[in-house]
C-alpha positions in Angstrom: 34.7 7.7 -59.3 31.0 7.5 -59.7 31.0 3.7 -60.1 33.2 3.4 -57.0 30.7 5.4 -54.9 27.8 3.3 -56.3 29.6 0.1 -55.5 30.5 1.3 -52.0 26.8 2.2 -51.4 25.7 -1.3 -52.6 28.1 -2.9 -50.1 26.7 -0.8 -47.3 23.2 -1.7 -48.2 24.0 -5.4 -48.3 25.8 -5.1 -44.9 22.8 -3.3 -43.4 20.4 -6.0 -44.7 22.7 -8.8 -43.3 22.9 -7.0 -40.0 19.2 -6.4 -39.7 18.4 -10.0 -40.7 20.9 -11.3 -38.0 19.1 -9.1 -35.4 15.7 -10.5 -36.3 17.0 -14.1 -36.3 18.5 -13.6 -32.8 15.3 -12.0 -31.5 13.1 -14.8 -33.0 15.3 -17.5 -31.4 15.3 -15.7 -28.1 11.5 -15.3 -28.2 11.1 -19.0 -29.0 13.4 -19.9 -26.1 11.3 -18.0 -23.6 8.0 -19.2 -25.1 8.9 -22.9 -24.9 7.7 -23.3 -21.3 4.4 -21.6 -22.1 3.9 -23.8 -25.1 4.6 -26.9 -23.0 2.0 -25.7 -20.5 -0.6 -25.2 -23.2 0.1 -28.5 -24.9 0.0 -30.4 -21.6 -3.3 -28.7 -20.6 -4.9 -29.8 -23.8 -3.9 -33.5 -23.4 -5.6 -36.3 -21.7 -3.7 -38.2 -18.9 -3.2 -41.2 -21.3 -1.7 -38.9 -23.9 0.7 -37.4 -21.3 1.8 -40.8 -20.1 2.5 -42.1 -23.6 3.8 -38.9 -25.2 6.8 -36.7 -24.5 7.0 -33.3 -22.9 6.8 -31.1 -26.1 4.7 -33.4 -28.3 1.4 -32.0 -29.7 -1.8 -33.4 -28.3 -3.1 -36.4 -30.2 -6.6 -35.2 -29.5 -7.4 -31.7 -28.1 -9.4 -31.9 -24.9 -10.6 -29.1 -22.7 -11.6 -31.3 -19.8 -8.6 -30.3 -17.8 -9.6 -26.6 -18.2 -13.1 -27.4 -17.0 -11.7 -29.3 -14.0 -9.2 -26.5 -13.2 -11.9 -23.8 -13.4 -14.8 -25.3 -11.5 -14.8 -29.0 -10.5 -16.7 -30.7 -7.8 -15.1 -31.4 -4.4 -13.9 -34.9 -3.6 -13.7 -35.3 0.2 -12.1 -32.1 1.5 -10.2 -31.3 -1.7 -11.5 -29.1 -4.5 -9.7 -28.8 -7.8 -11.5 -25.7 -9.2 -10.0 -22.3 -8.8 -13.1 -20.4 -9.9 -13.9 -18.9 -6.4 -10.3 -18.0 -5.7 -9.9 -16.4 -9.1 -12.8 -14.0 -8.2 -11.3 -13.5 -4.8 -8.2 -12.1 -6.5 -10.4 -9.9 -8.7 -12.1 -8.5 -5.6 -8.8 -7.8 -4.0 -6.9 -6.5 -7.0 -9.4 -4.0 -8.6 -10.1 -1.9 -5.5 -6.5 -2.1 -4.2 -5.1 -1.0 -7.5 -7.6 1.9 -7.9 -7.3 3.2 -4.3 -3.5 2.9 -4.0 -3.1 4.6 -7.5 -5.4 7.5 -6.7 -3.9 8.1 -3.2 -0.4 7.9 -4.7 -1.4 10.5 -7.3 -2.6 12.8 -4.5 0.6 12.2 -2.5 2.8 12.8 -5.5 1.0 16.0 -6.2 1.5 17.2 -2.6 5.2 16.3 -2.5 6.0 17.9 -5.8 3.8 21.1 -5.9 2.7 21.8 -2.3 5.9 21.4 -0.4 5.8 22.1 3.3 8.4 22.1 6.1 9.7 18.5 6.5 8.1 17.3 3.3 11.4 16.0 1.9 12.1 14.1 5.1 8.6 12.7 5.1 9.0 11.7 1.5 12.3 10.0 2.2 10.7 8.0 5.1 7.8 7.0 2.8 10.3 5.7 0.3 11.6 3.3 2.9 8.4 1.3 2.1 9.9 0.5 -1.3 12.8 -1.3 0.3 11.3 -3.0 3.3 11.1 -6.8 2.8 7.6 -8.3 3.0 8.6 -10.6 5.8 9.4 -7.8 8.2 5.9 -6.4 8.3 4.0 -9.7 8.6 3.7 -9.8 12.4 2.8 -6.1 12.9 0.4 -6.2 10.0 -1.3 -9.4 11.3 -1.6 -7.7 14.7 -3.1 -4.6 13.2 -5.6 -6.6 11.1 -6.6 -8.6 14.2 -7.1 -5.4 16.2 -9.4 -3.8 13.6 -11.3 -7.0 12.9 -10.1 -7.6 9.3 -7.9 -10.7 9.9 -8.4 -13.5 7.4 -10.7 -11.4 5.2 -10.7 -10.1 1.7 -11.0 -6.5 3.0 -7.9 -7.1 5.1 -5.9 -8.1 2.1 -7.1 -5.1 0.2 -5.9 -2.9 3.0 -2.5 -4.6 3.1 -1.9 -4.1 -0.6 -3.1 -0.5 -0.5 -0.7 0.3 2.3 2.3 -1.5 0.8 1.7 -0.1 -2.7 1.5 3.6 -1.6 5.2 4.0 -1.4 5.6 2.9 -5.1 2.7 4.9 -6.5 3.7 8.0 -4.6 7.2 7.7 -6.0 6.0 7.3 -9.5 3.6 10.2 -9.4 6.0 12.5 -7.6 8.7 12.0 -10.1 6.2 12.6 -12.9 4.7 15.7 -11.4 8.1 17.4 -10.8 8.4 17.7 -14.6 5.3 19.8 -14.8 6.2 23.5 -14.7 5.6 25.1 -11.4 4.6 28.3 -13.3 1.5 26.4 -14.4 0.4 25.8 -10.9 1.3 29.3 -9.8 -0.8 30.8 -12.6 -3.8 28.6 -11.5 -3.4 29.8 -7.9 -3.4 33.5 -9.1 -6.7 32.7 -11.0 -8.2 31.5 -7.8 -7.9 27.8 -8.2 -7.4 25.9 -5.0 -5.7 22.6 -4.0 -8.4 20.2 -5.3 -9.3 22.2 -8.4 -5.7 22.3 -9.6 -5.4 18.6 -8.8 -8.5 17.5 -10.7 -8.5 20.1 -13.6 -4.7 20.4 -14.3 -2.7 17.5 -12.8 -5.0 14.5 -13.4 -5.7 15.2 -17.1 -2.0 15.1 -18.0 -1.3 12.0 -15.8 -2.7 9.3 -18.1 0.8 7.8 -18.9 1.9 7.5 -15.2 -1.6 6.1 -14.3 -1.0 3.3 -16.8 2.4 2.6 -15.3 1.0 2.4 -11.8 -2.0 0.3 -12.8 0.2 -2.2 -14.6 2.7 -2.3 -11.7 0.1 -2.6 -9.0 -2.0 -5.2 -10.9 1.1 -7.4 -11.4 2.3 -7.1 -7.9 -1.1 -7.7 -6.2 -2.4 -10.4 -8.5 0.9 -12.4 -8.4 1.3 -12.0 -4.6 1.6 -15.2 -2.7 3.1 -14.3 0.7 0.4 -11.9 1.9 -2.3 -14.2 0.5 -1.1 -17.2 2.4 -0.5 -15.3 5.6 -3.5 -13.0 5.8 -6.2 -15.2 4.4 -7.6 -18.7 4.9 -10.2 -21.0 3.4 -12.6 -19.3 1.0 -10.9 -15.9 1.3 -7.6 -17.1 -0.3 -6.4 -15.5 -3.6 -5.9 -17.6 -6.7 -2.1 -17.9 -6.2 -2.6 -19.7 -2.9 -5.3 -21.9 -4.4 -3.0 -22.7 -7.3 -0.2 -23.7 -4.9 -2.6 -25.9 -3.0 -3.9 -27.5 -6.2 -0.4 -28.3 -7.5 0.9 -29.6 -4.2 -2.2 -31.6 -3.2 -2.2 -35.1 -4.6 -5.3 -37.3 -4.5 -4.3 -40.5 -6.2 -3.0 -39.9 -9.7 -1.3 -36.5 -10.3 -3.2 -34.6 -12.9 -0.6 -32.6 -14.7 -3.0 -31.3 -17.4 -5.3 -29.8 -14.7 -2.3 -28.2 -13.0 -1.1 -26.6 -16.2 -4.6 -25.4 -17.1 -5.0 -23.8 -13.7 -1.6 -22.1 -13.9 -2.5 -20.6 -17.3 -5.9 -19.4 -16.1 -4.3 -17.8 -13.1 -1.8 -15.9 -15.4 -4.4 -14.7 -17.9 -5.4 -11.4 -16.2 -1.8 -10.0 -15.9 -1.1 -11.2 -19.4 -4.2 -9.4 -20.7 -3.1 -6.2 -18.9 0.3 -6.3 -20.6 -1.2 -7.0 -24.0 -3.7 -4.2 -23.7 -1.6 -1.5 -22.1 2.0 -2.8 -22.3 2.9 -0.4 -25.1 2.0 2.5 -22.8 4.2 1.2 -19.9 7.5 2.3 -21.3 6.0 5.6 -22.4 4.8 6.3 -18.9 8.1 5.4 -17.4 10.0 7.7 -19.6 7.4 10.5 -19.7 8.9 12.2 -16.7 12.6 11.6 -17.6 13.0 14.9 -19.3 12.0 18.1 -17.5 10.3 20.9 -19.3 
């Protein structure tokens, strides 16, 4: 009987090892499948044009060259066409950083009000605000352009910042409101009894426990704003354009021979900030999303 139990246990161990190995193999194959386009982009960006013409798509560079990266980042202008995306990259930085910080902080304040300081009509107002999460971008283009022109911010970086703040408020408010409803109301009531007011409760109690949802909002907003193309191409022009618009212009503008290595290098450079955000804070993203899933 003892030998039978031992044998059965060995069979289960072998089955578990086989099952775990199969899972890892499937995950590795899936990861390779999704990484192939990125690897092709990296290989192509490190090749010379002669290497690209004579090689195949997934071949390794015969000689590694960073000339395409230099041209993609900051090359001189030929006629009216400039290859470098350096200035537009910093435009996106100037747009993304303040828009993310402001929309996240205002969303935190809104979520705090809608969850802990409810007033008559607050649920209706919150429902109306949520409509912003479902309104397609195209619907607001004309009224937003009219508003920016009226206040003198048309075709400016400041105008794009304002657009992204307004459009992001619905999402950040939703995230923070759903997080704050899980915080016991008794905690807020006790603070009120001790004499704490609206702002003191917000800054001393709510914000210190909001780090997980702050990470979620920052990652969400950074990704949405940095990768935006529609608002950038409609509400900016010339030197105020974000990097996504400049990348599109670079790839679709041909002056003589098409420089695929420069196009690939520029695309990778444009993707680096959002990639860095996910690498640094990605492990906190799921934690933040699930932090408010269980009340209490």
